[in-house]
LUMLUM-746861 format. One record per residue (C-alpha): residue in three letters; x, y, z. Coordinates in Angstrom, 2 decimals. Layout:
N
<r><type>ALA</type><px>X</px><py>Y</py><pz>Z</pz></r>
...
//
This chain:
50
<r><type>MET</type><px>-15.87</px><py>29.96</py><pz>9.54</pz></r>
<r><type>LEU</type><px>-17.33</px><py>32.61</py><pz>7.27</pz></r>
<r><type>SER</type><px>-18.56</px><py>35.91</py><pz>8.59</pz></r>
<r><type>GLU</type><px>-22.29</px><py>36.31</py><pz>9.00</pz></r>
<r><type>PRO</type><px>-23.44</px><py>39.05</py><pz>6.56</pz></r>
<r><type>LEU</type><px>-26.31</px><py>40.23</py><pz>8.78</pz></r>
<r><type>ALA</type><px>-24.32</px><py>40.25</py><pz>12.04</pz></r>
<r><type>GLN</type><px>-25.06</px><py>43.18</py><pz>14.34</pz></r>
<r><type>PHE</type><px>-21.38</px><py>44.04</py><pz>14.76</pz></r>
<r><type>ARG</type><px>-19.59</px><py>43.33</py><pz>11.47</pz></r>
<r><type>ASP</type><px>-16.49</px><py>45.53</py><pz>11.68</pz></r>
<r><type>GLY</type><px>-15.42</px><py>48.90</py><pz>12.98</pz></r>
<r><type>LEU</type><px>-15.96</px><py>50.93</py><pz>16.13</pz></r>
<r><type>TYR</type><px>-19.25</px><py>50.83</py><pz>18.06</pz></r>
<r><type>GLN</type><px>-20.46</px><py>52.58</py><pz>21.20</pz></r>
<r><type>ILE</type><px>-22.88</px><py>50.60</py><pz>23.36</pz></r>
<r><type>ASP</type><px>-24.15</px><py>51.82</py><pz>26.74</pz></r>
<r><type>GLY</type><px>-21.21</px><py>54.21</py><pz>27.07</pz></r>
<r><type>ARG</type><px>-18.64</px><py>51.50</py><pz>26.25</pz></r>
<r><type>ARG</type><px>-16.59</px><py>51.16</py><pz>23.10</pz></r>
<r><type>LEU</type><px>-16.32</px><py>47.96</py><pz>21.08</pz></r>
<r><type>TYR</type><px>-14.00</px><py>47.47</py><pz>18.13</pz></r>
<r><type>VAL</type><px>-14.51</px><py>44.54</py><pz>15.77</pz></r>
<r><type>THR</type><px>-11.61</px><py>43.79</py><pz>13.43</pz></r>
<r><type>ARG</type><px>-11.82</px><py>42.14</py><pz>10.02</pz></r>
<r><type>GLY</type><px>-8.70</px><py>40.14</py><pz>10.87</pz></r>
<r><type>ILE</type><px>-5.60</px><py>39.38</py><pz>8.84</pz></r>
<r><type>GLY</type><px>-6.13</px><py>35.90</py><pz>7.44</pz></r>
<r><type>THR</type><px>-8.55</px><py>33.41</py><pz>6.07</pz></r>
<r><type>SER</type><px>-10.27</px><py>30.45</py><pz>7.65</pz></r>
<r><type>PHE</type><px>-12.16</px><py>27.95</py><pz>5.48</pz></r>
<r><type>LEU</type><px>-11.45</px><py>29.23</py><pz>1.95</pz></r>
<r><type>PRO</type><px>-8.08</px><py>30.73</py><pz>0.98</pz></r>
<r><type>LEU</type><px>-9.53</px><py>34.02</py><pz>-0.26</pz></r>
<r><type>ARG</type><px>-10.77</px><py>37.37</py><pz>0.98</pz></r>
<r><type>PHE</type><px>-13.52</px><py>38.83</py><pz>-1.20</pz></r>
<r><type>LEU</type><px>-14.09</px><py>42.62</py><pz>-0.85</pz></r>
<r><type>CYS</type><px>-12.53</px><py>42.55</py><pz>2.62</pz></r>
<r><type>ARG</type><px>-9.08</px><py>44.07</py><pz>3.02</pz></r>
<r><type>PRO</type><px>-7.02</px><py>42.59</py><pz>5.86</pz></r>
<r><type>GLU</type><px>-6.25</px><py>44.81</py><pz>8.84</pz></r>
<r><type>VAL</type><px>-4.12</px><py>44.83</py><pz>11.95</pz></r>
<r><type>VAL</type><px>-5.34</px><py>47.19</py><pz>14.69</pz></r>
<r><type>VAL</type><px>-2.97</px><py>48.83</py><pz>17.16</pz></r>
<r><type>PHE</type><px>-4.45</px><py>50.60</py><pz>20.20</pz></r>
<r><type>HIS</type><px>-2.38</px><py>53.09</py><pz>22.17</pz></r>
<r><type>LEU</type><px>-3.96</px><py>53.38</py><pz>25.62</pz></r>
<r><type>THR</type><px>-3.27</px><py>56.37</py><pz>27.84</pz></r>
<r><type>ARG</type><px>-4.32</px><py>56.98</py><pz>31.41</pz></r>
<r><type>GLY</type><px>-7.22</px><py>59.44</py><pz>31.64</pz></r>
//
């Protein structure tokens, strides 16, 4: 499935109603074996108690 170019949350960190949302670009491919202008990424979150 290809990413929707006009999607509201494409990639990165967003703050919505005081909550945080992170959308990753992912590490692989799906339908076509290529990644055009989209570097793969693996995200690691370190959570600490507040």
